[in-house]
N, C-alpha and C positions, 0 to 999 in steps of 0.2 A: 639328439641335437634339439636345442630349444627352438620352438616354433617362432618364426619371425613375427614380431608384433606389428599391428597395423599402425600407420602413422597418421595422426590427426592433421587435416589440412583445412584450408578455407574452401569456399566453393570454386575457387580457381586452381585448386590443387597445391597451394602454397603451404608448406609446413607451418604448424602452429606451435609456438614455444610454450605457451601456458593457456589454459582455458578457465582459470579460476580467479583471475585478477584483471581488472581493466587497467589500461595505461593511464597513469595519473602523475601529478606532481607529488612530492614526498610529504610535505607538511604545510598546510593540510592537504587532504586528497582532493584534487580537482581533476575531473576526467578530461582527457584530451581527445578532441575530435579526430586527431590523426590516428587514433586506434582503429584501424580499418577492420580488424577482426570483430571488435565489439559492435561497430556500426553495421557490418554485414549480418551479424547474428540477430541484432534487434530489427533491422530493416526487413530481413527475410521472415522473421517471426511475426512481424506486424501484418504480413501479407499472406499468412497461411490459411486464413479463413475468409470467405467472401459469401454473402455480404454481412453475416453475423459478426458481432464483436468477438474477438479472440477470447477475451475474458470479460466478465461482468455482462454477459449476454442477457440474462434474465433479470429484469428490474422493474421498479415502480417509481413514480415521481410525483412531485407536487410543488406548487408555488407558495410563496409566503413572504415573510420579511424578517430582517434582523434589526434589532434595536440595541443601541449602546446604553449600558447601565453603569459604566465605571469610566472615569477619566484616565486614559493611559497615554496621553499625548507626550509624556516625558520619554516614552519608549518608542513611539512610532508616529510618523507624520501621515500615515494612511488617512485620506480624507473621510472615508466612511466611518472611521473611528474618532473623528475629530471633536465631537461634542456630545454631551449626555442627551439621551432621547432621540438622537438621529436615527432615522429608519432607512434601510436599504432593501430594495426588492431582491428576493433570492429564488432560485429554482434548485430543488434538491432531487437527486436520483439515488435510490437505494438499490442494491443488487446482490445477487450471489455471484461468486467468482468463477467457478470451474465449469458449471453446467451450461447447456445450451438454452435457447429461448423457451423450449418446452419443458425444462426441468422443474423440479419441485422447489417451492419456496422454503421447505423445511429441511433441505439437504444440509449435511454437516459440511460447513464451508464458511470462510470468512465472509462478511457482508461489506460491500462497498458503501461508502458514505460520502457522496460528492455534493458539494454546495457551490453554486455559481452566484456570486454577488455582482449585481448590476450597478457598479459604482459610477460616480461622475468622472472618474479617471480611467474608465474602462472596466472590463470584467476581471474579477479576482476569483480564481477557482480553488477551493479547498478540496483536494481529491484524497480522501482518506479511507479508512476502514473502521469497523466496529471493534478492532483490537488495537492496542497501543504499540504493538511490535509487528515484525514481519518474519517470514521464514529465512530469508537470505539478506545479505548486505552488500552485494555487488551485482549490478545490473547484468553483467555478462552471464550470470547463472539463471536469469529469469526465464529465458525460453526453455531451458532444460527442466526447470522446476515445473513450469506449467505443462509441459509434455507429460510429466509423471502424474498430473492430476486429470489428464484427459483419457480417452480410450486407448487401449493397446492397438497399435497400427496394423497388427496382423488379425487379431480376433475381433476388434472393435468392442471389447469388453473392458470393464474396470480392471485395473491391474495392481493388486496389492504388492506384488514383487517390486514393480517400478516405484510405487509410492514410497515404500519403506526402504528400498535400496538407496534411493536418493537422500531421503531424510537421514538415514543412519550413516551415510557418507558425507553428510553436511551437518555436523553437530550443532552449529549455530542455530538450527531450526527447532531445537528442543523446547525453547520457551514458547514459541508460537504453537507448536504441536500440542503442548500441554493445554493451552487455552482452547485450541480447536477441538480436542477430544474430551474436554470438560463439557458441561451443558451449555457453556457460553458459545459453543460451536453450533448450537441450534437455537437461535433466538426465537421467542414466541412470535414476535412481529417486528416490523421496522420501527414502530413507535416505542418499543420497549428495549431499545439498545442504545448504548453510548456511541459516539463517533470520535475519531482521533485523527490528527495530522499524521501521527506515528513518526514521521520525519521531523527533524529540527529545521526551522526556518530562521531567517534573519529578519528582525525588525530594526528600523533605524529612524531617528528623529530628525528634526530640521537642522540640528547642529552637526549632523553627520555621525553622531554616536550610534553604535549598533549593539544589538543584544541577540542572543540565540533564544528561540521560543519554541514551544509545543502547544498546540491548541487541543482542548478537550470539550466535546459537546456532550453534556450529561443529560440524559432523558429525564424530563419532569414527570413522566408516567411511571417511573420505576422500572428497574431491570426485571425482565421476566423471560425465562428460558423454557425450552422443551426437553423432556427426557428423550432418550433414544427411542423408546417405545411410542411416545406421543408423536415424535417427528416422523417415524415410519408410518404410523396410522394416517397422519395428515397427508403424507405423500400419496397415499392411495385413495383418500376420500376427498381432499380439497387441496390439490397441489398448488393452488394460487392463493392460499389463505392469507399470506402476508400482504400481497397486492390488494386483495379484497378488504382486508382490515384497514389499510391506510386509506383507501378510497372512500370506504363507508364512514370512517370516523370523521373525515373532512366533510362529506356529504351531510352528515348528521350534526355538523357544527361542533363536534368534539375535537377541536383543533389541537394537534400534538405540538409540543414545544420542547425545546432543549435550552438549558442554561449553559452559556459558553464561558470557559475559563482558559487561562493561559499560564504556563510555566515559563519563567524568565531566567536565563542564565547570563551572567556577565561574561564578556568575551575572554577576560583573563582567567576565568574558572575552567574553560574548556580544556586547555592543554594539561591541566593538573587533575582532571576528574578521575574517578576510580576506574573508569573504562573510557573508551573512545566515545565522546559525547555525541558523535554523529553516527553511531552504529544503530541502525534501525531495529536490530534484534533485541535491543535492551531499552528499558524505561529509565527516566530520571526519577530518582526517589522524590516523593512529594514532601519528605522531611527536609530534603536539601533545597528543593524548589517548589514551595507550596502553590496550590491553585489560587490564582487571582481572578476575580470576576471580570468579564469583558462585556457580556451582553446576553440577550435572549433571542432565540430563533423560534418563530411560529410558522406553521404551515397551515394555510387557510383557504386554498383554492386548488381544486383538482384540474388536471389537464382537460382540455376540450377535445383533443385528438391524441391518442397514445402515440402513434407513429411520428407525427410531426413535432411532438414535444419530448416525450420520454425516449423513444427509440433514436431520434436524430440528435438528442442532446450530446454535446461533445465537450469533455472537460480535459484540462491539462494542468498539472502542477506547476508548469512554467507560466501560466497566466497570473502574473503578480503585478499589483499596482504600486505606484511610488509609496515607500514606507515599508515594503515587504520584499525580500529577496531570498534566493535559495541559499543553502548551507553546503559545506563540504561533505555531504552525504553521498557516497558513491551510488547508492541505489536510487536516490532522488535524481541525481544528475542524469542517469540513464533514462528515467521516466520522462524527464523534461524533453528529451529527444523523441522517445518512442510514442508518447500519447498523440501529439499533433500529427506525427507521421502516419499513424494508423487511421486517424480521422480523414486525412487526405485520401488515403487508399479506400476507406469504407464509404465516405460521404462525398468525396470530391475535393478538388483544389480549393474551392471557395466555401467549405463547410462552415466557416465563421460568419457567412452571410445568411445562413438559414435563420429564421426569426428567433428560435429558442436560443441560438448561440450568439446572435448579433448583440453587440454592446449597445446600451442606451446612451452612452457618451458619443460625442462627435468623432468620426473616423476620418483621418487625413493620411492617406498612404500613397505611395507611388507604385504599388502592386496593381496590375491591370490584367484583364482578360481571364482566360481559362474557362473550363466548363461551369455552367450555371452561375456566371458572374451577374450580379443583380444590381450593382451600383452604377449610377451614371456620372462617373467622375469626369470633371472637365479640367483643363490645364495640362501641364507637362506630365510625363510619366517617367521622369528622371530627376536626379538630384546630384549636385547642386544645379540650380537654374536661376535665371534672372527675371522670371515672370511672376513673382510673388507667391511662389509655392510654399507649402508648409516647411517650417524649419525645426530641426532638433533643438533641444534646450538642455544645457549641461546641468541645470539645477535638479534634474531628475536622475542624475547619476547615482548609482548605489555606492555606499562607502567602500573603499578599497580594503582588501585584506592581504596580509603578507604571505607570500608564497616562497618556499625555499626547498633546496634539495634537488634530487635527481628525478627526472621523468622516467618512470619504469612501471612494470606491472607489480605494484606493491600489494602483496597478499597479506590478509589478516592472519596473524599467528593465533591458532587456537590456544586457549588457556582456560584455567578453572573458572574465569569470569563468565565464560559462555554457558556454564551449567548453573551458576549460582541463582539467577533470577527464576529459572524454572523450578529449582529446588525450594526457593522461598515461596513461590506460588503454591506448590504442593504442601509444604510443611507449615506455612504460617497463614495462608489466606483461605484455602479451601476447607470447608467443613468435612466432617467424616462422611456425610451423605454425598458431598461433591466428589470426594476422593474415590468413593466406591463407584460412583457413576463414571468418573474419568477412567479408572482401571478397566471397568467393564466395557466401555466404548472402545478403548484401545485394543483389548483382547479380541473383541468381536471383529475388528477390522484386520488386525495384523496376523490373526491365526491363518489367514489365507495366503500369507507370504511364506517363502522358503524358510526353513528352520535356521539356516545360517544367518539370514537377514533378521529374523526374530531375535536371535542371540545378540547380534551387533547393536540393534536398536535398544533392546532391554538393558544392555550394558550402559548405554547413554542415559537411560532413565535412572539407572542405579548410581551413576556418577552425579546426577542432579540431586538425588535424595535416595538413601538406601532403602527406605520403606517403599518408596515409589517403584523402584526397580524390582524389589523382592516380590511385591504383589503382582506386578505384570508377569514376572517369571512363574509364579505359582499358577496364575490364570492360564498360562500357556503350557504348563507342565515342563518347564525348562529346568535344567540342572542349575541351581543357584550358585554352585561353586564355579561352574563354567562362566556364568554371568560375571561373577566377581573377578575371575581371572582376566576376562576381556576388559572389564572396566578399569583394571589396573594398568592396562597397556596405553601406549600413546595412540592417537588417532590413526596414524600410519600403520602401526603394528596391528591394531585391531582390524583395519580394513584388509590387510594382507592375510591375517589369520582366518578371516571369514570369506575370502574370495572363493569363487567357484573353481 
């Protein structure tokens, strides 16, 4: 008799219908707050560590400015982009993602690239990474993904089985995994890497016309990476090397800078693009949407106190000024909830009053009290009122977008498009030297996973590019015919064939 399967439930014991898709509208995907399973997962996840950040715990930061170098007012009415030569103060925090505060700067890991613009209309946060894509495209998967990057809860050791089990059961991750295990996964320093919004955002102008955009921060120092051997050596001899490099360069007045560009997509293009334009596991082709100059970012001042500035800095992709809004990106919409929620847990209800987070624009709100409240607001604490309190202004409304279809847990359907860009990266972008390092880095890591997981993941590499999968298989001593057989299966068949 077949053993009775365990039923997934919420923390209240309520059965879960699916754990792979958030509740959204149908077209475009707008996440619904009524999805209690998603909210529970994210809210619980945000509170799993105290007081350290759950992710991006190890970081470095600096102050500087952003200067406009190109007139883009036809696309956005954002005030800080309103005229050539206009400068806006910024604070930037770079970080590794998975490790704790004591981990090495040279770890193989994506790097956080978060920029806080102190604009006259409030704070605008660009909360991105040094990679243009991400591992997953639905926020409901994020707690599970991060759990696989942390220590095994029983042994408190790194767990290659968990890492590659999740990756191989989530094939959308293959593009980001290819970037991570190339030498791009171990940048030489924070100064020598690009930054990206990764997500699409909306820009809109004074006429209410809107566009979909992605920002690129391209390092003026040139991209420089570490090999696996160099990264390992630095972890043992100078685990804070990237933090030191950023601090010393600014101290010595060798101010790092980035040229900022934007890709712009017309709204009518999105429904007909070659894949979901709001899928963060994929990039927009620069042939289709070329890079347009926006401005220059320069970092020229070190923090005076690491804790009060770098450690207490709190960013949120939902901090958007007039002229910028979020897109129908399911992963982004989950982050918009999760980031300020975790800041309230980690730093307190009034985290936005801490000087590094406080806007330089005037604040008029009806929020009052709470731990560490530092404003001496006067007047009523409710709205509407008849005592001359602050009033909302409809001119700041974002352009409406059409929503249609059924509210449901709309799952992405895996297709060949999920493998194409990883294959193009391997076959068309990486040099022979880069390919060799990529395969070697993967083999070194995945060799510690169970053979059935090695086969499943290698089949995904093979689907992305035959040479890619073949070389990984050879490095692991796997039967290439078995890899090919698994690659020819559907995702569901492959998962079943390699289950324990």
